[in-house]
N, C-alpha and C positions, 0 to 999 in steps of 0.2 A: 919598154917606153921608147917613144919616138926620139926622145932626147939622146938616146944611147947609140943610134946607128948615125955614124958621123963619116963625111967623106972630106976629101981635101976641097977647098974652096976652089970653085971653077969660077971663070969669068963669066958673066951671064949678061946677055943683053935681052932683056924682057921685051917680047913685041910691044908695040904702041898702038892704042885704040883711041877712037875718038867717041864722044858721047853718043853718037849715032849707032854705036856698036854695042850699048848697053840700054837696059831698060829699067826703070823704076816706076811702076804703074800701079798704085794703090789709092783705092777709094779715098778721097778726102774726108776727114772728120772721123773716120774709122778708128778704133783701138789700134789696129795694126799701124795706121798712119801715125797717131800720137807715139807709138813705141818707136817707130823708125826716127822719128825727129828727137825722141828723148835719147836715143843712143848716137844720134847725129851721123846715120847712114846715109851717105850721098851717092851720086853718080861717080864722084871721083873714086870714093871707095870701090865701086863696083869696076872700075876700069882697072884699079890696082889688082882685083881678085881675078879678072879676066886675063890680065897680063901674067899673073902668077900661075894660071891653069896648066900650061906646058910642063912647067917644074913640078907641079903636083902629080901630074899623070905619069912623070917620070918614075917617081917614088911612090904610085898608088899600091902597087903590089905590096912593097914594104910595109908602108902604113896600114893597109887591110890586114897582112899578117900579124904585125905587132898588136893590132886590135883585138883580133880573136885568141891571139896567144894570152892577152889579160883576161879575156872571157872565160878561158879554159881553165883559169887558175880559181874560178868561182865556179864550182860543181853545179850548185842549183840553177844557175844562169844557163849551162849548157843543157841541164835537164829541160828548161823552158823551150830552149831553142829547137832540141830534138822531139819535143812533143808536138810542136805546130811545124816546123820545117827542117831545115838542116843547114850546117855551116857553111858548106860550099854554095849554096843556093843564097843564103844570106850575103855572104862576100860579093856576088854578082851585084845583088841589090845595093850594097853599101858603095860599091865602085861607082855605080852610077849615081848615086846619091850624092857623094862627094863631088863628082865632077860637075853636077848641077849647081853645086853652092859657087862654083867658079866660073859660070856661064855668063856673070854679069847681068842676070835678069831676075827680077823680083817683080812678079805680078800676080793675078789671082791663081794662075795654073801653079805656080811656085808654092802659093799657099795652100792649095788644095791638096797637092802632094805631101806637104809637111804634115797637114791635119789626117791625111790617110795614114802616113806612117805612124802619127802620135797614136791613132786610135788603134793601131794592129800592137804597138806596145801596150796599150791599156788592156786590151782583149786578151792578149798572151800572159798576161800578169807580171810584166816588167816594172818594177818598183822604181820611182824617180830617183831613189838615190844611186841606183846602179846605171840608169840613163846618164846622169850627170857625170858620174865617175867614167863611164866609157867616151864620153865626149872630151873630158880632160886630156884622156890619152891621144884623142885626135889632135886637140890643140897643140899638145908636146910635139906631136910628129910634124905639124904644119909649122910651129915655129922653128924645129930643127932642120927643116928643109929650106926655110927662108934664111936662117943662121949661117947655111953652107952656101949661099949666093955670094958671088964677088960684087958687093956694093957697099954703099955707104951705110954706117948705122943708122943714120936718118931714114934713108930709104928702106932700109929694113924694118925700123920702126913704124912707117906709114904701112908696110905690107903687114905686118902683124896686127897693128891696129884695125886695119880693114878686115883680116880674118877673125879677129875677136869680135867685131862687131856683127858679122854674117853668122858666126857661131852662136853668139847671144839672142840674136834674132830667133835664129833656130831653136834654142832652147825654149825662149819665151812662148813660141807657138806651140812647142811639145808640152809644156808644163800648164798652159792654159786649157789644151786638150785634157790632160789629166784632171785639171781642176773641174772642168765643165763635166768629165765623166764622173768624178766623185760628186759634184751637185746632183747629177743626174741619178747616180745609186741612191743619195740622200733622199732625193725626192720621191724615188721609188719606194724606198723604205718608208718614208713618211706616208706616202700613199696607201702603200700596203698596211701599217699601222693604223691609219685613218680608216681603211677598209675594214679591218679587223675590229677597230673599235666601233665603227658604224654598225658592223655586224653584230657586235656584242649589245650595242645599245639598242639596236633593233630587236634583237632576241629578248633582251631583258626587258624591252618595252611590250614586246608581245606577252611574256610571261607575266610582266606586272599587270598588264591590261586582263588577263584572265584571272590572276589572283586578284586585282581590284574588283573584277565583276563578281568573283566569289565571295570576296569579303562583303560586297554591297549586297548580295543576296543573304547572306548571313545576318548582316546587321538588320536587313529588312525583316528577316524571320525573327531576329531576337527583339526588334522593335514591336512586332506583333505579339509575340511572347509576352514582352514586357507590359505591354497594354492589358493583355489577358491577365497577367498576375495582378497587375494594378487594379483592374476591375474587381478580380476576385478578392483582393484585399479590402476593396471598398464595400463589397457585399459582405465580406466577413466583419467589417466594422460595423455595417448597418445590423446585421444578425447579433453582433456583440450588444450594440446599443439596446436591441429589442430584448435581449436575454438580460440585460441589466434592468430594463424596465420593469420586465416580469418578475425578475427576482426581487426587486425593491417592493413590488406589489405584493408578491408571495410573503416576503418578510414582514409587511404590514399586516397581512392577513393573519400569518402566524402569530402575531403579537396581540392582534383583535381576539384568535380564538383561545390564546393564553389568558388573555383577561377575563373571557367569559367563562373559560374553565376554573379561573381563580374564584369567580364569582358563585360558580356552581358549586365549587368545595366549600366556601363559605356558607352557602345555603344548607348544604349537607350537615355541617358541623352545627348549623342550627338547629336543623332537624334532630339530629342526634341529641342535642341539648333538650329539645323539647320531649323527646321520646323518653329519655332518662327522667325527666320531670314527671311527665305523664304516667310512667310506670310506678314513680313514687307516690305519685296522687292515687292511682289503683291499689296500691298497698294500703294506703290510709283509708281509702273508701272500704277495701275488704276488712279492715280491722274495725271500723265503725259498723259495717253489715253484720260482722261476727257479734258485736255488742249487742247491736239491735236484736240479733236472733237469740241471745242468751236472755235479753231482757224480754223478748216475747215468750221464751220458753218459761221464765220465772212468772211472768205475767198470767200465762195459760195454767201453770201451777196453782197460783193465787186465786185464779176464776174457779178452778175446780174446788180448791178448798173452800171457797166462798159457797158455792152451791151445795155442797155437803153441809156447811154450817146453816144454809138458808133451810135446807131439807129438814134439819133437826128443829129448827124453829117452828116450822109448819106453815100456818097461812101468813103469820107476821113476816115470814122471811121469802114469801113469793115474789114480791117486788124485787128483792135484792137478789134473788136468784136469777130474774130475767136479766138483771144488769150484769150479774156475773156471767151469764151465758154470753151475752152480746160481747162482753170484754174478752171472753174465751174465744169468740169467733174472731174477734179484731185481732187478737194474739196470733191465732192461726193464720189470718190473712197475712199478718205482718211478717210472719215466720216465712211464709210461702213467698212473699214478694222480696224479703231478703235473700231468700235461698235462689230465686230466679236472678236477683241483682248480683250475686256472689257469681252465678253460671256466666252471666253476661261479663261481669269483671274478668272473670277466669279467661273467656275467650278474647276478651280485649288485651288481657295481659300477653296472651299468646300471639296476637297480631301486632301487639307492640313489639314482642320478641323478633317475630318474623321481619317487620319493618326495620327493625334495629340492624337485623342481619343484613337485609335487602341495602340498606342505606350504607353499612360498612363496606359492601361490596361495591355499590356505586363509588363510595369515597376512595376505595382502592383503585377501581376502574379511573376516576379523573385523575388521582396521583399519579397512576401509570400514564395516562394519556399527556399530562403535564410534564412528567421526566421525559416522554418520546418526544414531546413537542419542543421542549428546551434542546433536546440532542439534535432535532431538525432544525430548530432555530440556529444552532451553533453550525451545522453542516450548510444551512442556507448562507449565512454570514461568510463562512469559508468560500462557498460558491461565489458569492456575490464578490468577496474580495479578489477571488481567481479571474471572474469576468471583468472585475476593474482592470487589474494587471493586463488581460488579454487584450481590453481595448487599448490600454496605454500602449502596449507593444504593437497591436494592430496600426494604431496611429503612426507610430514611429517608423513602422514597415511600410505604411502607406506614403510618408514624407522620402524614406530612403528609395523607394520604388520611382517616386516623382523625380527624384534627383537623377537615380539612374536613368529613367527613360529621358530625362532631360541631356543627360551626357550622350546616351546612345543616339539621340537625335543630332547632337552636335558631331559626332563621329560619323555618322550616316551621312549628314551634309558634307563633312571634310571628304569621306570616301567618295563620294560623287564628284567632288571637285578634283580629287586625285584621279577618278576614272576619266573625267573630262581632259585633265592634263595629259593623261597617258593616250587618249585618243590623239589630242593635238600633236604629242611627241611622235606617235606613229606615223601620222600625216607627214610632218616635217621629215621623219626619216625616210619614209617612202618617197617623198619628193627629192630628198638628197640623193638618195640611191638611184632613182630615176635620171636625175641631173649627171650624176657620175658616169652611169651607163652610157649616156648620149654624149658626154664631152670628148671621148675619142674620135667620134665621129665627125666632131666639128673641126 
């Protein structure tokens, strides 16, 4: 460290200069101008620095060596130096740099050289903490040099104050360069993030546009399908109504046919009753005819006996014989008629028996038809109930489809709005990317 190289105090006679020999020319109103005013760096300070320059130059080699001995203790700093330059080369640069600090000139050239050095520090990766620590070693070396001068403490204090001000200004300039570089890096990073984000937004917007278009097409197809299904449901409801009407009509017809069959069955029962009564009457008539036949036979026998008796009587019995003959003839006719009637009655009985069998068959058929019709009516009732339930469900399906179609229409409208928003987003993104691509040219 500079504080540890000591010499005997020598009588020093620092050269004297006038304000014409120094220069403090910084644009008014700038940050650097305000900084100089804040640390109260004046031409008097520059005169003191210029007067100290010969003493600094005498100790420059020692100061530079001390500086780089400190650097060598920090291995990573040596690696940074050797990566971009060499210690010997930097010793020459630092020697010139220190000499310029004591030239007593602060102008745009002075500022530009410090900014150049600061940018070099930034580019090689020298962190601010190591830069400040190294400058502290220079300050210590300068103070040690001033302390070895033969002069009053007041004069030494003025020189140290002037050196502190110039080094402070140097550090402010370099640290400002660090800050600007950091901001530039942040801006580049933010710009890169913005570019990545914009690219992602643009890519997503493009993908969203495709998805939105596909969704809109799908919703359109779904809407068409929903309309078709809704129309089919309506047609099904109409058919169900027609089936219901037909089923009700069929049910009414079955009821009417059932009533007619019941009437027929009652009529058949009546005919059966009449047939039984007729058969009974035929039996009675047969019995009467048999009696008549017997009477005729007896009458005929009496007529024969009367004729025999009349023949015995002779002429007195002729008249009676004629009557007896007539009675016999009537008896024969009666018997013949009775026989014919009996024959007809027998045929009539056979016909009654056939009619009875036929009527029984008709009654069986009517009963079977009524049973079948009852089964058909029950099935018709079940069918009618099923149709009514189908109508109810079809109506519910129609309402649900109408709601679905309404929802799909709303979604389709929203999808169209999204698609329009995507188009707008794509337009804005493309405009932004175009402006960003043109901004470096401005």
